[in-house]
A tleap script that builds the chain and sets N, CA, C and O, in Angstrom:
source leaprc.protein.ff14SB
mol = sequence {
  NMET ILE GLU ALA ALA GLN GLU ALA HIE ALA
  ARG ILE ILE ALA ALA GLU GLY GLU LYS LYS
  ALA SER ARG SER LEU LYS GLU ALA ALA ASP
  ILE LEU ASN GLU SER PRO ILE ALA LEU GLN
  LEU ARG TYR PHE GLN THR LEU THR HIE ILE
  SER ALA GLU LYS ASN SER THR ILE ILE PHE
  PRO ILE PRO ILE GLU PHE SER LYS LEU MET
  LYS THR CLEU
}
set mol.1.N position { 148.517 132.691 61.050 }
set mol.1.CA position { 148.023 131.672 61.962 }
set mol.1.C position { 148.835 130.383 61.817 }
set mol.1.O position { 149.238 129.788 62.817 }
set mol.2.N position { 149.071 129.958 60.595 }
set mol.2.CA position { 149.831 128.732 60.355 }
set mol.2.C position { 151.268 128.911 60.819 }
set mol.2.O position { 151.869 128.004 61.395 }
set mol.3.N position { 151.810 130.106 60.557 }
set mol.3.CA position { 153.191 130.381 60.953 }
set mol.3.C position { 153.340 130.341 62.476 }
set mol.3.O position { 154.336 129.828 62.984 }
set mol.4.N position { 152.372 130.870 63.197 }
set mol.4.CA position { 152.413 130.851 64.661 }
set mol.4.C position { 152.346 129.421 65.181 }
set mol.4.O position { 153.034 129.072 66.141 }
set mol.5.N position { 151.527 128.604 64.556 }
set mol.5.CA position { 151.414 127.202 64.966 }
set mol.5.C position { 152.716 126.458 64.697 }
set mol.5.O position { 153.133 125.623 65.499 }
set mol.6.N position { 153.356 126.757 63.574 }
set mol.6.CA position { 154.635 126.122 63.256 }
set mol.6.C position { 155.714 126.531 64.259 }
set mol.6.O position { 156.517 125.704 64.689 }
set mol.7.N position { 155.726 127.814 64.625 }
set mol.7.CA position { 156.700 128.289 65.609 }
set mol.7.C position { 156.461 127.643 66.972 }
set mol.7.O position { 157.409 127.271 67.663 }
set mol.8.N position { 155.203 127.513 67.352 }
set mol.8.CA position { 154.875 126.869 68.625 }
set mol.8.C position { 155.314 125.413 68.609 }
set mol.8.O position { 155.862 124.912 69.591 }
set mol.9.N position { 155.075 124.741 67.504 }
set mol.9.CA position { 155.481 123.340 67.368 }
set mol.9.C position { 157.003 123.214 67.428 }
set mol.9.O position { 157.530 122.290 68.048 }
set mol.10.N position { 157.701 124.138 66.786 }
set mol.10.CA position { 159.168 124.129 66.807 }
set mol.10.C position { 159.688 124.336 68.227 }
set mol.10.O position { 160.674 123.712 68.621 }
set mol.11.N position { 159.038 125.204 68.996 }
set mol.11.CA position { 159.450 125.422 70.393 }
set mol.11.C position { 159.230 124.174 71.235 }
set mol.11.O position { 160.045 123.855 72.100 }
set mol.12.N position { 158.146 123.477 70.988 }
set mol.12.CA position { 157.871 122.236 71.724 }
set mol.12.C position { 158.937 121.193 71.402 }
set mol.12.O position { 159.441 120.519 72.301 }
set mol.13.N position { 159.276 121.061 70.143 }
set mol.13.CA position { 160.311 120.099 69.744 }
set mol.13.C position { 161.649 120.468 70.378 }
set mol.13.O position { 162.369 119.597 70.865 }
set mol.14.N position { 161.984 121.764 70.372 }
set mol.14.CA position { 163.241 122.210 70.982 }
set mol.14.C position { 163.246 121.923 72.481 }
set mol.14.O position { 164.261 121.490 73.027 }
set mol.15.N position { 162.124 122.160 73.145 }
set mol.15.CA position { 162.031 121.903 74.584 }
set mol.15.C position { 162.179 120.414 74.883 }
set mol.15.O position { 162.831 120.037 75.857 }
set mol.16.N position { 161.579 119.568 74.050 }
set mol.16.CA position { 161.725 118.120 74.238 }
set mol.16.C position { 163.180 117.696 74.059 }
set mol.16.O position { 163.671 116.830 74.783 }
set mol.17.N position { 163.863 118.301 73.101 }
set mol.17.CA position { 165.279 118.015 72.899 }
set mol.17.C position { 166.108 118.425 74.105 }
set mol.17.O position { 167.008 117.695 74.521 }
set mol.18.N position { 165.809 119.587 74.666 }
set mol.18.CA position { 166.511 120.050 75.865 }
set mol.18.C position { 166.263 119.106 77.040 }
set mol.18.O position { 167.167 118.821 77.825 }
set mol.19.N position { 165.036 118.631 77.146 }
set mol.19.CA position { 164.683 117.706 78.224 }
set mol.19.C position { 165.480 116.408 78.098 }
set mol.19.O position { 166.009 115.902 79.088 }
set mol.20.N position { 165.562 115.873 76.886 }
set mol.20.CA position { 166.333 114.644 76.659 }
set mol.20.C position { 167.814 114.873 76.943 }
set mol.20.O position { 168.475 114.028 77.547 }
set mol.21.N position { 168.326 116.015 76.506 }
set mol.21.CA position { 169.739 116.328 76.744 }
set mol.21.C position { 170.015 116.448 78.236 }
set mol.21.O position { 171.046 115.976 78.716 }
set mol.22.N position { 169.108 117.071 78.969 }
set mol.22.CA position { 169.273 117.214 80.418 }
set mol.22.C position { 169.281 115.858 81.110 }
set mol.22.O position { 170.077 115.620 82.018 }
set mol.23.N position { 168.396 114.978 80.678 }
set mol.23.CA position { 168.369 113.629 81.257 }
set mol.23.C position { 169.674 112.885 80.977 }
set mol.23.O position { 170.212 112.209 81.854 }
set mol.24.N position { 170.176 113.014 79.755 }
set mol.24.CA position { 171.438 112.353 79.397 }
set mol.24.C position { 172.594 112.894 80.226 }
set mol.24.O position { 173.444 112.130 80.683 }
set mol.25.N position { 172.628 114.201 80.421 }
set mol.25.CA position { 173.684 114.800 81.241 }
set mol.25.C position { 173.594 114.323 82.685 }
set mol.25.O position { 174.615 114.061 83.321 }
set mol.26.N position { 172.369 114.209 83.205 }
set mol.26.CA position { 172.196 113.722 84.581 }
set mol.26.C position { 172.671 112.283 84.701 }
set mol.26.O position { 173.348 111.931 85.666 }
set mol.27.N position { 172.320 111.451 83.729 }
set mol.27.CA position { 172.767 110.054 83.747 }
set mol.27.C position { 174.291 109.974 83.701 }
set mol.27.O position { 174.900 109.185 84.424 }
set mol.28.N position { 174.899 110.790 82.855 }
set mol.28.CA position { 176.364 110.800 82.764 }
set mol.28.C position { 176.977 111.261 84.080 }
set mol.28.O position { 177.969 110.692 84.536 }
set mol.29.N position { 176.398 112.281 84.690 }
set mol.29.CA position { 176.905 112.770 85.974 }
set mol.29.C position { 176.777 111.700 87.050 }
set mol.29.O position { 177.679 111.535 87.872 }
set mol.30.N position { 175.670 110.977 87.050 }
set mol.30.CA position { 175.483 109.897 88.027 }
set mol.30.C position { 176.536 108.807 87.849 }
set mol.30.O position { 177.085 108.300 88.827 }
set mol.31.N position { 176.811 108.452 86.605 }
set mol.31.CA position { 177.819 107.418 86.332 }
set mol.31.C position { 179.192 107.887 86.794 }
set mol.31.O position { 179.917 107.142 87.452 }
set mol.32.N position { 179.547 109.119 86.452 }
set mol.32.CA position { 180.853 109.652 86.851 }
set mol.32.C position { 180.957 109.789 88.362 }
set mol.32.O position { 182.034 109.604 88.929 }
set mol.33.N position { 179.857 110.109 89.013 }
set mol.33.CA position { 179.854 110.240 90.468 }
set mol.33.C position { 180.074 108.890 91.142 }
set mol.33.O position { 180.712 108.814 92.193 }
set mol.34.N position { 179.549 107.829 90.542 }
set mol.34.CA position { 179.687 106.489 91.118 }
set mol.34.C position { 181.076 105.903 90.902 }
set mol.34.O position { 181.499 105.024 91.653 }
set mol.35.N position { 181.791 106.380 89.884 }
set mol.35.CA position { 183.075 105.786 89.544 }
set mol.35.C position { 184.146 106.857 89.350 }
set mol.35.O position { 184.212 107.484 88.292 }
set mol.36.N position { 184.984 107.068 90.365 }
set mol.36.CA position { 186.060 108.055 90.229 }
set mol.36.C position { 187.007 107.731 89.067 }
set mol.36.O position { 187.567 108.639 88.454 }
set mol.37.N position { 187.183 106.453 88.767 }
set mol.37.CA position { 188.050 106.062 87.655 }
set mol.37.C position { 187.448 106.544 86.329 }
set mol.37.O position { 188.172 107.016 85.452 }
set mol.38.N position { 186.136 106.426 86.187 }
set mol.38.CA position { 185.476 106.897 84.967 }
set mol.38.C position { 185.681 108.397 84.803 }
set mol.38.O position { 185.887 108.881 83.690 }
set mol.39.N position { 185.626 109.123 85.896 }
set mol.39.CA position { 185.840 110.566 85.841 }
set mol.39.C position { 187.266 110.880 85.401 }
set mol.39.O position { 187.480 111.780 84.588 }
set mol.40.N position { 188.231 110.153 85.926 }
set mol.40.CA position { 189.620 110.378 85.523 }
set mol.40.C position { 189.824 110.051 84.048 }
set mol.40.O position { 190.517 110.784 83.342 }
set mol.41.N position { 189.231 108.962 83.577 }
set mol.41.CA position { 189.355 108.608 82.165 }
set mol.41.C position { 188.751 109.691 81.274 }
set mol.41.O position { 189.317 110.040 80.238 }
set mol.42.N position { 187.615 110.211 81.678 }
set mol.42.CA position { 186.979 111.287 80.907 }
set mol.42.C position { 187.857 112.531 80.913 }
set mol.42.O position { 187.972 113.225 79.903 }
set mol.43.N position { 188.465 112.804 82.041 }
set mol.43.CA position { 189.376 113.943 82.180 }
set mol.43.C position { 190.550 113.793 81.214 }
set mol.43.O position { 190.922 114.748 80.532 }
set mol.44.N position { 191.132 112.598 81.157 }
set mol.44.CA position { 192.246 112.352 80.245 }
set mol.44.C position { 191.809 112.462 78.783 }
set mol.44.O position { 192.552 112.979 77.950 }
set mol.45.N position { 190.612 111.978 78.474 }
set mol.45.CA position { 190.097 112.102 77.108 }
set mol.45.C position { 189.961 113.572 76.717 }
set mol.45.O position { 190.289 113.961 75.596 }
set mol.46.N position { 189.481 114.370 77.644 }
set mol.46.CA position { 189.321 115.798 77.378 }
set mol.46.C position { 190.667 116.460 77.139 }
set mol.46.O position { 190.812 117.257 76.213 }
set mol.47.N position { 191.659 116.134 77.973 }
set mol.47.CA position { 192.998 116.693 77.787 }
set mol.47.C position { 193.577 116.291 76.433 }
set mol.47.O position { 194.192 117.110 75.749 }
set mol.48.N position { 193.382 115.039 76.050 }
set mol.48.CA position { 193.877 114.562 74.762 }
set mol.48.C position { 193.207 115.309 73.617 }
set mol.48.O position { 193.864 115.710 72.656 }
set mol.49.N position { 191.906 115.490 73.727 }
set mol.49.CA position { 191.158 116.194 72.685 }
set mol.49.C position { 191.632 117.643 72.556 }
set mol.49.O position { 191.847 118.134 71.448 }
set mol.50.N position { 191.792 118.315 73.679 }
set mol.50.CA position { 192.224 119.714 73.656 }
set mol.50.C position { 193.636 119.840 73.091 }
set mol.50.O position { 193.915 120.738 72.297 }
set mol.51.N position { 194.515 118.943 73.500 }
set mol.51.CA position { 195.908 119.046 73.063 }
set mol.51.C position { 196.085 118.708 71.584 }
set mol.51.O position { 197.092 119.086 70.985 }
set mol.52.N position { 195.133 118.010 70.993 }
set mol.52.CA position { 195.237 117.633 69.582 }
set mol.52.C position { 194.837 118.768 68.645 }
set mol.52.O position { 195.148 118.731 67.455 }
set mol.53.N position { 194.150 119.774 69.175 }
set mol.53.CA position { 193.710 120.889 68.345 }
set mol.53.C position { 194.880 121.818 68.046 }
set mol.53.O position { 195.788 121.978 68.861 }
set mol.54.N position { 194.844 122.417 66.880 }
set mol.54.CA position { 195.890 123.371 66.498 }
set mol.54.C position { 195.461 124.761 66.957 }
set mol.54.O position { 194.871 125.530 66.198 }
set mol.55.N position { 195.767 125.059 68.200 }
set mol.55.CA position { 195.438 126.371 68.742 }
set mol.55.C position { 196.454 126.734 69.820 }
set mol.55.O position { 197.424 126.008 70.037 }
set mol.56.N position { 196.233 127.817 70.466 }
set mol.56.CA position { 197.180 128.270 71.485 }
set mol.56.C position { 196.646 128.042 72.898 }
set mol.56.O position { 196.995 128.780 73.819 }
set mol.57.N position { 195.819 127.044 73.069 }
set mol.57.CA position { 195.262 126.735 74.381 }
set mol.57.C position { 196.369 126.253 75.311 }
set mol.57.O position { 197.176 125.397 74.948 }
set mol.58.N position { 196.392 126.811 76.506 }
set mol.58.CA position { 197.345 126.371 77.523 }
set mol.58.C position { 196.569 125.541 78.532 }
set mol.58.O position { 195.553 125.988 79.065 }
set mol.59.N position { 197.047 124.340 78.792 }
set mol.59.CA position { 196.353 123.424 79.691 }
set mol.59.C position { 197.126 123.317 80.997 }
set mol.59.O position { 198.323 123.031 81.004 }
set mol.60.N position { 196.427 123.549 82.096 }
set mol.60.CA position { 196.997 123.366 83.422 }
set mol.60.C position { 196.241 122.230 84.100 }
set mol.60.O position { 195.236 122.469 84.769 }
set mol.61.N position { 196.709 121.008 83.935 }
set mol.61.CA position { 195.993 119.888 84.551 }
set mol.61.C position { 196.032 119.990 86.072 }
set mol.61.O position { 197.080 120.224 86.673 }
set mol.62.N position { 194.887 119.812 86.661 }
set mol.62.CA position { 194.783 119.814 88.117 }
set mol.62.C position { 194.357 118.413 88.526 }
set mol.62.O position { 193.353 117.903 88.029 }
set mol.63.N position { 195.106 117.783 89.424 }
set mol.63.CA position { 194.723 116.432 89.848 }
set mol.63.C position { 193.302 116.407 90.411 }
set mol.63.O position { 192.886 117.324 91.119 }
set mol.64.N position { 192.578 115.358 90.090 }
set mol.64.CA position { 191.205 115.226 90.567 }
set mol.64.C position { 191.171 115.181 92.088 }
set mol.64.O position { 190.203 115.627 92.704 }
set mol.65.N position { 192.212 114.649 92.687 }
set mol.65.CA position { 192.274 114.582 94.143 }
set mol.65.C position { 192.215 115.979 94.759 }
set mol.65.O position { 191.786 116.139 95.901 }
set mol.66.N position { 192.642 116.981 94.008 }
set mol.66.CA position { 192.613 118.355 94.496 }
set mol.66.C position { 191.182 118.789 94.782 }
set mol.66.O position { 190.930 119.493 95.760 }
set mol.67.N position { 190.243 118.375 93.936 }
set mol.67.CA position { 188.843 118.741 94.167 }
set mol.67.C position { 188.308 118.080 95.432 }
set mol.67.O position { 187.496 118.669 96.146 }
set mol.68.N position { 188.759 116.864 95.711 }
set mol.68.CA position { 188.346 116.194 96.948 }
set mol.68.C position { 188.885 116.948 98.156 }
set mol.68.O position { 188.190 117.105 99.159 }
set mol.69.N position { 190.125 117.412 98.054 }
set mol.69.CA position { 190.735 118.173 99.134 }
set mol.69.C position { 189.971 119.470 99.372 }
set mol.69.O position { 189.747 119.856 100.519 }
set mol.70.N position { 189.576 120.136 98.309 }
set mol.70.CA position { 188.850 121.401 98.434 }
set mol.70.C position { 187.496 121.201 99.116 }
set mol.70.O position { 187.025 122.089 99.826 }
set mol.71.N position { 186.874 120.055 98.908 }
set mol.71.CA position { 185.579 119.787 99.538 }
set mol.71.C position { 185.700 119.656 101.049 }
set mol.71.O position { 184.749 119.938 101.778 }
set mol.72.N position { 186.869 119.227 101.519 }
set mol.72.CA position { 187.038 119.028 102.959 }
set mol.72.C position { 187.333 120.328 103.694 }
set mol.72.O position { 187.255 120.371 104.922 }
set mol.73.N position { 187.668 121.380 102.969 }
set mol.73.CA position { 187.993 122.662 103.617 }
set mol.73.C position { 186.771 123.444 103.977 }
set mol.73.O position { 186.880 124.540 104.527 }
savepdb mol mol.pdb
quit
């Protein structure tokens, strides 16, 4: 009985964490949507992070403007 209650409590805590994470992701998406420059800066940060790792990742940067072009098709 105690173990079931602990598991239920753990699931509630995990769900609350997911809810907070989802809200944070939505806020970040809203900010990036409002500022194309912020999106480009984040894109460059990601490329820098990936390129700094010692692995065999191949990066094919695609200009952000390409996504705008695809939306018009």
